[in-house]
Structures are given as structure tokens and as C-alpha cells.
Backbone as ProteinMPNN parsed JSONL, in Angstrom:
{"seq_chain_A": "MISFTADGEHVVLDADGTEARIIADLASQLDEMLAARSALTASGMRAEPAGLPDDPALARLLPDMINGDVDAAHELRGLVEPSLVAMKRENVRRVTLSLEQPGALDSATEDAWARLLTDLRLTIAARLDIESDDDLDALAASDQPSSVQTLAEVYTWLGGLLEHLIGTLDARDDRKDSA", "coords_chain_A": {"N_chain_A": [[18.786, 1.829, -2.841], [16.036, 1.275, -4.995], [15.006, -0.574, -7.709], [13.321, -1.689, -10.659], [13.575, -4.029, -13.244], [12.898, -5.307, -16.48], [13.326, -8.619, -17.379], [13.336, -10.85, -19.608], [10.73, -12.976, -19.012], [10.336, -12.137, -16.483], [10.159, -9.708, -13.825], [12.737, -8.016, -12.362], [13.87, -7.286, -9.196], [15.92, -4.883, -7.763], [17.238, -4.087, -4.8], [18.462, -2.236, -2.189], [20.056, -0.564, 0.552], [19.094, 2.701, 1.794], [16.528, 3.314, 0.673], [15.303, 0.798, 0.46], [15.18, 0.142, 3.155], [13.409, 2.113, 4.033], [11.018, 1.417, 2.707], [10.633, -1.108, 3.875], [10.291, -0.362, 6.56], [7.99, 1.311, 6.435], [6.187, -0.591, 5.466], [6.136, -2.362, 7.621], [4.97, -0.719, 9.593], [2.454, -0.343, 8.447], [1.548, -2.987, 8.493], [1.358, -3.392, 11.254], [-0.759, -1.639, 11.877], [-2.84, -2.871, 10.46], [-2.848, -5.37, 11.692], [-3.67, -4.697, 14.272], [-6.238, -3.839, 13.719], [-7.433, -6.223, 12.768], [-7.215, -7.728, 15.044], [-9.277, -6.973, 16.682], [-11.462, -8.478, 15.843], [-10.456, -11.112, 15.879], [-9.784, -11.533, 18.547], [-12.101, -11.979, 19.804], [-13.355, -9.862, 20.889], [-15.169, -8.636, 19.353], [-17.892, -9.832, 17.453], [-17.917, -9.54, 14.795], [-16.316, -7.493, 12.259], [-15.779, -4.104, 13.252], [-17.547, -1.024, 12.55], [-16.902, 1.456, 10.005], [-13.517, 2.32, 10.198], [-12.181, 4.513, 12.737], [-9.718, 5.721, 12.45], [-8.359, 7.725, 9.994], [-6.574, 6.779, 8.016], [-6.872, 3.967, 8.053], [-9.571, 3.95, 7.416], [-9.446, 4.777, 4.8], [-8.081, 2.69, 3.644], [-9.759, 0.566, 4.188], [-12.516, 1.004, 3.199], [-16.087, 1.756, 3.474], [-18.192, -0.304, 1.555], [-20.636, 0.059, 0.598], [-22.683, 2.767, 0.145], [-24.91, 4.839, 1.975], [-26.517, 2.929, 3.188], [-26.321, 1.872, 6.169], [-26.616, -0.523, 7.646], [-26.411, -2.54, 5.661], [-23.843, -1.958, 4.727], [-22.346, -2.508, 7.009], [-22.867, -5.245, 7.317], [-21.739, -6.268, 4.923], [-19.086, -5.487, 5.342], [-18.449, -7.18, 7.471], [-18.317, -9.589, 6.121], [-16.315, -9.232, 4.204], [-14.075, -7.723, 5.148], [-12.205, -9.227, 6.88], [-10.827, -10.95, 5.04], [-9.805, -9.069, 3.271], [-8.057, -7.58, 4.896], [-6.29, -9.656, 5.515], [-5.233, -10.164, 2.951], [-3.926, -7.741, 2.44], [-2.006, -7.808, 4.458], [-0.586, -10.038, 3.623], [0.502, -9.019, 1.281], [2.323, -7.215, 2.399], [4.04, -9.063, 3.643], [5.078, -10.495, 1.408], [6.405, -8.45, -0.048], [8.269, -7.599, 1.844], [9.819, -9.929, 2.143], [10.854, -10.043, -0.46], [12.452, -7.796, -0.444], [14.413, -8.616, 1.297], [15.561, -10.665, -0.123], [16.373, -9.838, -2.945], [15.702, -10.017, -6.492], [14.476, -11.975, -9.254], [11.008, -11.563, -9.525], [8.039, -13.31, -8.689], [4.77, -13.599, -10.188], [2.737, -13.104, -8.266], [4.151, -11.656, -6.346], [4.92, -9.425, -7.792], [2.384, -8.247, -8.116], [1.828, -7.848, -5.406], [3.7, -5.885, -4.74], [2.736, -3.688, -6.264], [0.215, -3.342, -5.079], [0.916, -2.879, -2.372], [2.504, -0.537, -2.522], [0.53, 1.215, -3.382], [-1.233, 1.089, -1.171], [0.443, 2.166, 0.819], [0.735, 4.772, -0.127], [-1.948, 5.608, 0.012], [-2.296, 5.539, 2.77], [-0.455, 7.493, 3.694], [-1.499, 9.694, 2.334], [-3.962, 9.953, 3.628], [-3.079, 10.618, 6.201], [-1.916, 13.094, 5.72], [-3.961, 14.507, 4.682], [-4.363, 14.543, 1.892], [-6.081, 14.706, -1.017], [-6.069, 15.308, -3.634], [-4.014, 16.38, -6.426], [-3.789, 19.11, -6.161], [-3.999, 19.463, -3.403], [-1.593, 18.327, -2.594], [0.224, 20.051, -3.851], [-0.389, 22.426, -2.502], [0.38, 21.719, 0.056], [3.127, 21.393, -0.308], [3.847, 24.019, -0.753], [3.379, 25.187, 1.648], [3.951, 26.247, 5.107], [4.48, 24.034, 6.654], [5.755, 21.813, 9.232], [9.06, 20.329, 9.002], [8.922, 17.553, 9.186], [6.402, 16.928, 8.181], [6.669, 17.868, 5.588], [8.667, 16.129, 4.715], [7.304, 13.676, 4.819], [5.435, 14.166, 2.815], [7.171, 14.252, 0.652], [8.003, 11.588, 0.652], [5.589, 10.383, -0.008], [5.323, 11.326, -2.663], [7.622, 10.165, -3.773], [6.994, 7.423, -3.467], [4.913, 7.303, -5.295], [6.323, 7.739, -7.668], [7.893, 5.437, -7.66], [5.932, 3.462, -7.87], [4.927, 4.121, -10.393], [7.228, 3.563, -11.889], [7.414, 0.765, -11.482], [5.0, -0.092, -12.712], [5.45, 0.788, -15.317], [7.636, -0.849, -15.957], [6.444, -3.38, -15.799], [4.569, -3.103, -17.867], [6.31, -2.752, -20.08], [7.62, -5.221, -20.088], [5.425, -6.912, -20.584], [4.629, -5.953, -23.107], [6.82, -6.753, -24.654], [6.546, -9.507, -24.408], [4.122, -9.864, -25.715], [4.759, -9.111, -28.32], [6.48, -11.045, -29.095]], "CA_chain_A": [[18.09, 2.115, -4.071], [15.098, 0.268, -5.457], [14.684, -0.475, -9.133], [12.719, -2.84, -11.297], [13.932, -4.169, -14.647], [12.293, -6.452, -17.159], [14.324, -9.591, -17.825], [12.562, -11.957, -20.159], [9.363, -13.054, -18.499], [10.327, -11.723, -15.083], [10.603, -8.398, -13.374], [13.804, -8.225, -11.392], [13.985, -6.249, -8.177], [17.221, -4.567, -7.182], [16.878, -3.315, -3.608], [19.4, -2.176, -1.077], [20.265, 0.767, 1.084], [18.114, 3.487, 2.516], [15.186, 3.19, 0.109], [14.768, -0.509, 0.853], [14.838, 0.222, 4.589], [12.211, 2.945, 4.168], [9.867, 0.587, 2.307], [10.448, -2.143, 4.902], [9.758, 0.283, 7.761], [6.605, 1.7, 6.162], [5.401, -1.823, 5.376], [5.974, -2.859, 8.981], [3.994, 0.141, 10.261], [1.147, -0.681, 7.879], [1.175, -4.299, 9.009], [0.936, -3.201, 12.65], [-2.104, -1.044, 11.861], [-3.782, -3.892, 9.999], [-2.925, -6.412, 12.726], [-4.49, -4.17, 15.357], [-7.628, -3.843, 13.248], [-7.948, -7.594, 12.715], [-7.237, -8.272, 16.402], [-10.601, -6.711, 17.251], [-12.318, -9.61, 15.51], [-9.831, -12.384, 16.266], [-9.713, -11.675, 20.0], [-13.425, -12.237, 20.347], [-13.931, -8.625, 21.416], [-16.312, -8.355, 18.481], [-18.31, -10.992, 16.671], [-17.641, -9.187, 13.404], [-15.567, -6.238, 12.237], [-16.471, -2.873, 13.637], [-17.9, -0.202, 11.404], [-15.813, 2.185, 9.36], [-12.502, 2.677, 11.2], [-12.039, 5.921, 13.128], [-8.439, 6.176, 11.914], [-8.567, 8.083, 8.585], [-5.771, 5.927, 7.132], [-7.568, 2.681, 7.944], [-10.834, 4.178, 6.705], [-9.147, 4.85, 3.373], [-7.673, 1.344, 3.222], [-10.876, -0.364, 4.403], [-13.697, 1.871, 3.137], [-17.4, 1.139, 3.318], [-18.392, -0.716, 0.174], [-21.999, 0.454, 0.261], [-23.017, 4.083, 0.689], [-26.305, 5.136, 2.2], [-27.22, 1.876, 3.932], [-25.38, 1.533, 7.229], [-26.74, -1.946, 8.001], [-25.847, -3.345, 4.574], [-22.398, -1.718, 4.724], [-21.796, -3.235, 8.157], [-22.942, -6.676, 7.008], [-20.736, -6.572, 3.903], [-17.781, -5.357, 5.992], [-18.243, -8.408, 8.239], [-17.988, -10.677, 5.2], [-15.17, -8.944, 3.339], [-12.907, -7.112, 5.785], [-11.135, -10.137, 7.319], [-9.994, -11.418, 3.925], [-9.104, -7.906, 2.724], [-6.932, -7.326, 5.797], [-5.332, -10.758, 5.33], [-4.56, -9.954, 1.675], [-3.001, -6.61, 2.596], [-0.888, -8.275, 5.283], [0.206, -10.928, 2.76], [1.283, -8.132, 0.411], [3.454, -6.754, 3.22], [4.956, -10.199, 3.821], [5.749, -10.776, 0.125], [7.332, -7.365, -0.374], [9.362, -7.64, 2.818], [10.696, -11.042, 1.75], [11.57, -9.698, -1.693], [13.501, -6.836, -0.087], [15.483, -9.381, 1.934], [16.182, -11.491, -1.154], [16.009, -9.265, -4.245], [15.906, -10.844, -7.678], [13.284, -12.14, -10.079], [9.765, -11.608, -8.773], [6.949, -14.072, -9.286], [3.608, -12.771, -10.514], [2.049, -12.695, -7.037], [4.965, -10.639, -5.678], [4.766, -8.207, -8.596], [1.095, -7.675, -7.723], [1.948, -7.397, -4.012], [4.417, -4.609, -4.77], [1.829, -2.631, -6.746], [-0.823, -3.114, -4.06], [1.496, -2.291, -1.167], [2.861, 0.859, -2.799], [-0.732, 1.951, -3.387], [-1.701, 1.191, 0.22], [1.302, 3.104, 1.537], [0.36, 6.119, -0.579], [-3.258, 5.922, 0.591], [-2.097, 5.789, 4.199], [0.189, 8.806, 3.847], [-2.463, 10.703, 1.872], [-4.935, 10.157, 4.704], [-2.405, 11.309, 7.302], [-1.617, 14.473, 5.324], [-5.192, 15.059, 4.115], [-4.177, 14.736, 0.457], [-7.12, 14.062, -1.818], [-5.849, 15.673, -5.029], [-2.71, 16.983, -6.681], [-3.826, 20.475, -5.623], [-3.682, 19.373, -1.975], [-0.155, 18.072, -2.485], [0.898, 21.304, -4.209], [-0.586, 23.377, -1.401], [1.205, 21.241, 1.163], [4.526, 21.691, -0.635], [4.052, 25.468, -0.672], [3.008, 25.67, 2.982], [4.972, 26.361, 6.145], [4.362, 22.862, 7.523], [7.036, 21.353, 9.795], [9.869, 19.523, 8.08], [8.47, 16.157, 9.209], [5.261, 16.847, 7.263], [7.228, 18.021, 4.236], [9.37, 14.883, 4.397], [6.294, 12.662, 4.539], [4.904, 14.498, 1.493], [8.18, 13.821, -0.315], [7.925, 10.125, 0.609], [4.372, 10.115, -0.779], [5.66, 11.56, -4.065], [8.597, 9.131, -4.151], [6.273, 6.162, -3.622], [4.198, 7.401, -6.564], [7.303, 7.516, -8.735], [8.279, 4.025, -7.621], [4.796, 2.722, -8.423], [4.935, 4.392, -11.838], [8.368, 2.812, -12.431], [7.029, -0.645, -11.497], [3.976, -0.313, -13.738], [6.128, 0.937, -16.608], [8.448, -2.047, -16.171], [5.502, -4.464, -16.086], [4.031, -2.866, -19.207], [7.371, -3.016, -21.055], [7.79, -6.67, -20.125], [4.251, -7.49, -21.239], [4.685, -5.578, -24.506], [7.81, -7.632, -25.297], [5.96, -10.852, -24.481], [3.055, -9.828, -26.741], [5.334, -8.983, -29.662], [7.337, -12.215, -29.389]], "C_chain_A": [[17.157, 0.959, -4.399], [14.862, 0.494, -6.939], [14.106, -1.796, -9.609], [13.177, -2.857, -12.747], [13.24, -5.396, -15.21], [13.415, -7.335, -17.669], [13.569, -10.812, -18.319], [11.141, -11.911, -19.647], [9.239, -12.541, -17.069], [10.631, -10.243, -14.93], [11.604, -8.679, -12.265], [13.883, -7.01, -10.48], [15.438, -6.119, -7.757], [16.924, -3.643, -6.003], [17.983, -3.404, -2.577], [19.444, -0.747, -0.567], [19.047, 1.398, 1.731], [16.704, 3.299, 1.98], [14.544, 1.863, 0.497], [14.368, -0.504, 2.323], [13.582, 1.068, 4.822], [10.966, 2.137, 3.817], [9.597, -0.46, 3.387], [9.835, -1.538, 6.17], [8.304, 0.694, 7.57], [5.696, 0.482, 6.092], [5.137, -2.4, 6.762], [4.938, -2.04, 9.748], [2.578, -0.154, 9.753], [0.66, -2.015, 8.421], [0.7, -4.205, 10.458], [-0.465, -2.604, 12.734], [-3.151, -2.089, 11.492], [-3.951, -4.995, 11.041], [-3.8, -5.946, 13.881], [-5.962, -4.173, 14.966], [-8.197, -5.26, 13.267], [-8.012, -8.227, 14.101], [-8.579, -8.028, 17.084], [-11.536, -7.897, 17.029], [-11.746, -10.905, 16.067], [-9.833, -12.603, 17.776], [-11.056, -12.026, 20.618], [-14.055, -11.003, 20.956], [-15.161, -8.22, 20.611], [-16.637, -9.626, 17.71], [-18.024, -10.774, 15.197], [-16.876, -7.875, 13.41], [-16.431, -5.061, 12.66], [-16.873, -2.138, 12.37], [-16.668, 0.448, 10.804], [-14.802, 2.607, 10.42], [-12.479, 4.182, 11.491], [-10.757, 6.528, 12.561], [-8.628, 6.484, 10.42], [-7.766, 7.205, 7.614], [-6.435, 4.567, 6.955], [-8.893, 2.833, 7.214], [-10.605, 4.257, 5.203], [-8.757, 3.479, 2.828], [-8.827, 0.345, 3.267], [-12.192, 0.418, 4.357], [-14.996, 1.062, 3.164], [-17.59, 0.83, 1.839], [-19.802, -0.414, -0.313], [-22.259, 1.8, 0.922], [-24.517, 4.189, 0.904], [-27.095, 4.081, 2.96], [-26.26, 1.323, 4.974], [-25.423, 0.047, 7.563], [-26.123, -2.84, 6.931], [-24.325, -3.187, 4.515], [-21.725, -2.502, 5.843], [-21.79, -4.744, 7.894], [-21.883, -7.072, 5.982], [-19.328, -6.472, 4.488], [-17.456, -6.633, 6.772], [-17.842, -9.58, 7.361], [-16.642, -10.476, 4.503], [-13.914, -8.5, 4.086], [-11.841, -8.106, 6.24], [-10.238, -10.618, 6.17], [-9.231, -10.269, 3.282], [-7.885, -7.562, 3.576], [-5.867, -8.406, 5.622], [-4.555, -10.588, 4.025], [-3.536, -8.823, 1.79], [-1.789, -7.01, 3.436], [0.001, -9.238, 4.491], [1.045, -10.107, 1.781], [2.519, -7.621, 1.152], [4.487, -7.865, 3.343], [5.754, -10.465, 2.543], [6.788, -9.706, -0.21], [8.524, -7.387, 0.573], [10.338, -8.763, 2.486], [11.491, -10.702, 0.498], [12.656, -8.659, -1.428], [14.691, -7.544, 0.556], [16.249, -10.23, 0.932], [15.791, -10.976, -2.531], [16.345, -10.226, -5.384], [14.616, -10.907, -8.463], [12.051, -12.294, -9.185], [8.768, -12.526, -9.466], [5.757, -13.136, -9.47], [2.899, -12.253, -9.264], [2.827, -11.596, -6.31], [4.96, -9.333, -6.47], [3.473, -7.487, -8.197], [1.154, -7.122, -6.297], [2.663, -6.053, -3.945], [3.485, -3.479, -5.189], [0.774, -2.311, -5.686], [-0.257, -2.437, -2.814], [1.88, -0.834, -1.397], [1.609, 1.731, -2.814], [-1.255, 2.143, -1.968], [-0.857, 2.166, 1.034], [0.971, 4.541, 1.152], [-0.99, 6.534, -0.003], [-3.136, 6.273, 2.071], [-1.499, 7.17, 4.429], [-0.771, 9.915, 3.424], [-3.502, 10.993, 2.951], [-4.315, 10.927, 5.863], [-2.184, 12.793, 6.999], [-2.827, 15.181, 4.729], [-5.013, 15.433, 2.645], [-5.279, 13.969, -0.268], [-6.973, 14.386, -3.295], [-4.426, 16.216, -5.178], [-2.649, 18.41, -6.14], [-3.491, 20.488, -4.136], [-2.189, 19.166, -1.764], [0.64, 19.334, -2.811], [0.789, 22.331, -3.092], [0.27, 23.0, -0.204], [2.673, 21.589, 0.923], [4.834, 23.178, -0.481], [3.793, 26.029, 0.722], [4.211, 25.745, 3.914], [4.888, 25.19, 7.127], [5.728, 22.481, 8.08], [7.774, 20.432, 8.815], [9.429, 18.062, 8.069], [7.282, 15.949, 8.263], [5.749, 16.953, 5.824], [7.944, 16.743, 3.792], [8.381, 13.776, 4.058], [5.643, 12.91, 3.181], [5.885, 14.082, 0.398], [8.189, 12.3, -0.454], [6.705, 9.701, -0.206], [4.66, 10.248, -2.28], [6.631, 10.498, -4.573], [7.912, 7.786, -4.363], [5.473, 6.152, -4.924], [5.124, 7.174, -7.745], [7.731, 6.061, -8.812], [7.166, 3.153, -8.201], [4.725, 2.908, -9.935], [6.061, 3.614, -12.525], [8.026, 1.317, -12.527], [6.021, -0.92, -12.61], [4.572, -0.175, -15.131], [6.963, -0.286, -16.949], [7.557, -3.238, -16.506], [4.929, -4.323, -17.491], [5.066, -3.181, -20.286], [7.605, -4.515, -21.206], [6.639, -7.322, -20.882], [4.209, -7.169, -22.722], [5.67, -6.462, -25.272], [7.265, -9.056, -25.438], [4.908, -10.923, -25.58], [3.614, -9.779, -28.144], [6.194, -10.175, -30.052], [6.538, -13.333, -30.031]], "O_chain_A": [[17.462, -0.198, -4.111], [14.559, 1.605, -7.372], [14.365, -2.859, -9.046], [13.172, -1.821, -13.412], [13.025, -6.388, -14.512], [14.347, -6.856, -18.315], [13.21, -11.694, -17.539], [10.433, -10.921, -19.831], [8.142, -12.517, -16.511], [11.265, -9.619, -15.781], [11.351, -9.469, -11.356], [13.953, -5.867, -10.934], [16.101, -7.106, -7.438], [16.413, -2.539, -6.191], [18.385, -4.486, -2.15], [18.918, 0.166, -1.203], [18.109, 0.72, 2.15], [15.769, 3.14, 2.765], [13.359, 1.822, 0.826], [13.343, -1.074, 2.696], [12.786, 0.766, 5.711], [9.974, 2.168, 4.546], [8.446, -0.67, 3.768], [8.955, -2.144, 6.781], [7.473, 0.454, 8.445], [4.572, 0.509, 6.593], [4.035, -2.873, 7.041], [4.119, -2.603, 10.475], [1.628, -0.207, 10.534], [-0.513, -2.156, 8.768], [-0.262, -4.873, 10.84], [-1.269, -3.019, 13.569], [-4.205, -2.184, 12.121], [-5.055, -5.496, 11.251], [-4.59, -6.727, 14.412], [-6.829, -4.474, 15.786], [-9.317, -5.474, 13.73], [-8.782, -9.163, 14.315], [-8.975, -8.79, 17.966], [-12.303, -8.271, 17.916], [-12.471, -11.703, 16.661], [-9.879, -13.746, 18.233], [-11.142, -12.334, 21.807], [-15.165, -11.07, 21.484], [-16.066, -7.556, 21.115], [-15.744, -10.398, 17.36], [-17.902, -11.735, 14.438], [-16.789, -7.211, 14.443], [-17.643, -5.039, 12.448], [-16.575, -2.577, 11.259], [-15.538, 0.037, 11.067], [-15.181, 3.191, 11.436], [-12.724, 5.006, 10.61], [-10.719, 7.714, 12.232], [-9.017, 5.599, 9.658], [-8.233, 6.92, 6.512], [-6.548, 4.07, 5.835], [-9.297, 1.938, 6.471], [-11.464, 3.854, 4.418], [-9.067, 3.149, 1.683], [-8.869, -0.603, 2.483], [-12.904, 0.49, 5.358], [-15.004, -0.143, 2.912], [-17.192, 1.613, 0.976], [-20.122, -0.607, -1.486], [-22.073, 1.947, 2.129], [-25.302, 3.682, 0.103], [-28.241, 4.328, 3.338], [-25.479, 0.414, 4.691], [-24.378, -0.577, 7.744], [-25.401, -3.786, 7.247], [-23.604, -4.158, 4.284], [-20.661, -3.089, 5.647], [-20.82, -5.432, 8.212], [-21.206, -8.087, 6.144], [-18.467, -7.29, 4.163], [-16.322, -7.112, 6.738], [-17.111, -10.467, 7.8], [-15.918, -11.439, 4.246], [-12.804, -8.864, 3.697], [-10.658, -7.857, 6.008], [-9.018, -10.681, 6.324], [-8.119, -10.47, 2.793], [-6.809, -7.286, 3.045], [-4.674, -8.102, 5.586], [-3.35, -10.839, 3.989], [-2.414, -8.938, 1.295], [-0.668, -6.589, 3.149], [1.218, -9.245, 4.676], [2.184, -10.472, 1.489], [3.62, -7.597, 0.602], [5.682, -7.626, 3.165], [6.971, -10.641, 2.596], [7.91, -10.02, -0.607], [9.664, -7.213, 0.142], [11.552, -8.567, 2.542], [12.672, -11.035, 0.403], [13.676, -8.644, -2.117], [15.836, -7.127, 0.385], [17.439, -10.488, 1.108], [14.975, -11.592, -3.216], [17.17, -11.127, -5.236], [13.766, -10.022, -8.362], [12.058, -13.056, -8.218], [8.664, -12.521, -10.692], [5.75, -12.015, -8.961], [2.505, -11.088, -9.212], [2.223, -10.701, -5.72], [4.992, -8.253, -5.881], [3.468, -6.276, -7.972], [0.6, -6.06, -6.014], [2.27, -5.178, -3.173], [3.447, -2.432, -4.543], [0.479, -1.144, -5.429], [-0.877, -1.527, -2.264], [1.606, 0.016, -0.55], [1.627, 2.856, -2.314], [-1.673, 3.242, -1.604], [-1.392, 2.913, 1.853], [0.932, 5.424, 2.009], [-1.161, 7.677, 0.422], [-3.795, 7.192, 2.558], [-1.986, 7.929, 5.267], [-0.85, 10.955, 4.078], [-3.878, 12.146, 3.162], [-4.963, 11.798, 6.444], [-2.254, 13.638, 7.892], [-2.727, 16.336, 4.315], [-5.45, 16.496, 2.205], [-5.392, 12.749, -0.147], [-7.672, 13.808, -4.126], [-3.734, 16.475, -4.194], [-1.591, 18.87, -5.712], [-2.8, 21.384, -3.653], [-1.593, 19.758, -0.865], [1.615, 19.651, -2.13], [1.757, 23.022, -2.775], [0.821, 23.87, 0.471], [3.374, 22.026, 1.837], [5.951, 23.552, -0.12], [3.97, 27.226, 0.949], [5.326, 25.362, 3.56], [5.195, 25.35, 8.309], [6.752, 22.79, 7.47], [7.169, 19.84, 7.92], [9.551, 17.396, 7.041], [7.175, 14.904, 7.621], [5.294, 16.216, 4.95], [7.839, 16.331, 2.637], [8.598, 13.019, 3.111], [5.331, 11.957, 2.467], [5.472, 13.613, -0.663], [8.364, 11.779, -1.556], [6.783, 8.766, -1.004], [4.282, 9.381, -3.067], [6.474, 9.991, -5.684], [8.212, 7.083, -5.328], [5.366, 5.117, -5.582], [4.76, 6.501, -8.709], [7.911, 5.516, -9.902], [7.439, 2.209, -8.942], [4.489, 1.949, -10.67], [5.869, 3.069, -13.612], [8.317, 0.678, -13.538], [6.177, -1.878, -13.367], [4.232, -0.945, -16.03], [6.995, -0.716, -18.102], [7.88, -4.022, -17.4], [4.816, -5.307, -18.221], [4.739, -3.808, -21.294], [7.769, -5.017, -22.318], [6.862, -8.189, -21.728], [3.8, -8.009, -23.523], [5.395, -6.873, -26.399], [7.49, -9.723, -26.448], [4.812, -11.922, -26.292], [3.022, -10.336, -29.068], [6.594, -10.302, -31.21], [7.092, -14.387, -30.345]]}, "name": "protein", "num_of_chains": 1, "seq": "MISFTADGEHVVLDADGTEARIIADLASQLDEMLAARSALTASGMRAEPAGLPDDPALARLLPDMINGDVDAAHELRGLVEPSLVAMKRENVRRVTLSLEQPGALDSATEDAWARLLTDLRLTIAARLDIESDDDLDALAASDQPSSVQTLAEVYTWLGGLLEHLIGTLDARDDRKDSA"}
């Protein structure tokens, strides 16, 4: 089970069991995707990041930041993508460490949790071609294989977990503001 509670100035993570293992596994898979993307640049195979990734999940995580100007988008990607990938990988590292040692989270780890949960949802949404709630509803009502249905349920669960985290952060901040 994974839960977040506000305790004074901190958010406290309680994590164990299957849910913690699922988050750790998904985070590891995301890290592998990001590492492979950054290896293109680091290995010297490319002088700068490639264009928009072919993988729909990576394209959603690392979108073009300029529409309509391929050269400008490519130039900006070369400047921004390495640090964006590094930040996303750091989020994975922070969350994974917090799962291994649950307890009070520092501010950077709270942010890492929110960012990682969002990235995991974006990745799953790209894999399942979810762009709206209507797509998710249609998927739930379809005859898709159980593995697809399970992934859709994980997507929904991650959304609930993100909502729970944000609600806990808001409650903590509201108490701090009223004190």
C-alpha cells in the first residue's frame, strides 16, 4: 500500500507491499527508456539529441517545444533535452529511494513523486492511445485483452495516487498558512 499523510511541515510516505513494487517496477522501466534515449547523445553517436522520438511514450515525455519550425525545435531540443532527461531520471532515483526508506519526504522528493506519477501516466496513456477521459471510457468498455485492461487500471490508479498526493500537499500547506 502507498499512502501520504501530512505531519506538521512534512508529507510522510507509507509504502510497502504490492503497490510499492509496482511503482518501483514502472519507475525502473521509465528510467531504462530515458537512459536509452540519453545514450544516443552520450555515446557520441549523435552530436546532439535526435529529433522527436519515434516511441510515442518518449514523444509524450519529451515533446517538441516549438511547433511549425523544425530547425528551431531541433536546436531547442539539443539545448533542453539532456537536462530534462536528467531531471526525469533524478525523479526516478528519489522516488525509488523513498520507497526503500519510507517516512518524511523532503520538498524535492515530494516534487519528484508528483512529476514521476505524471510521467508514468503519460507513458501509459501513450501506450494505450489515451488522450481524453472518453478514450479511457471506451477502452474500459472494449474487448481488449486483459493485459490492456490491467494497464488501463494502473493508469487510473496512478491518477488516484497523484490526486491523493496533491490533496495531502494542499492540506499540509493550508495548515501551514493558517498557523
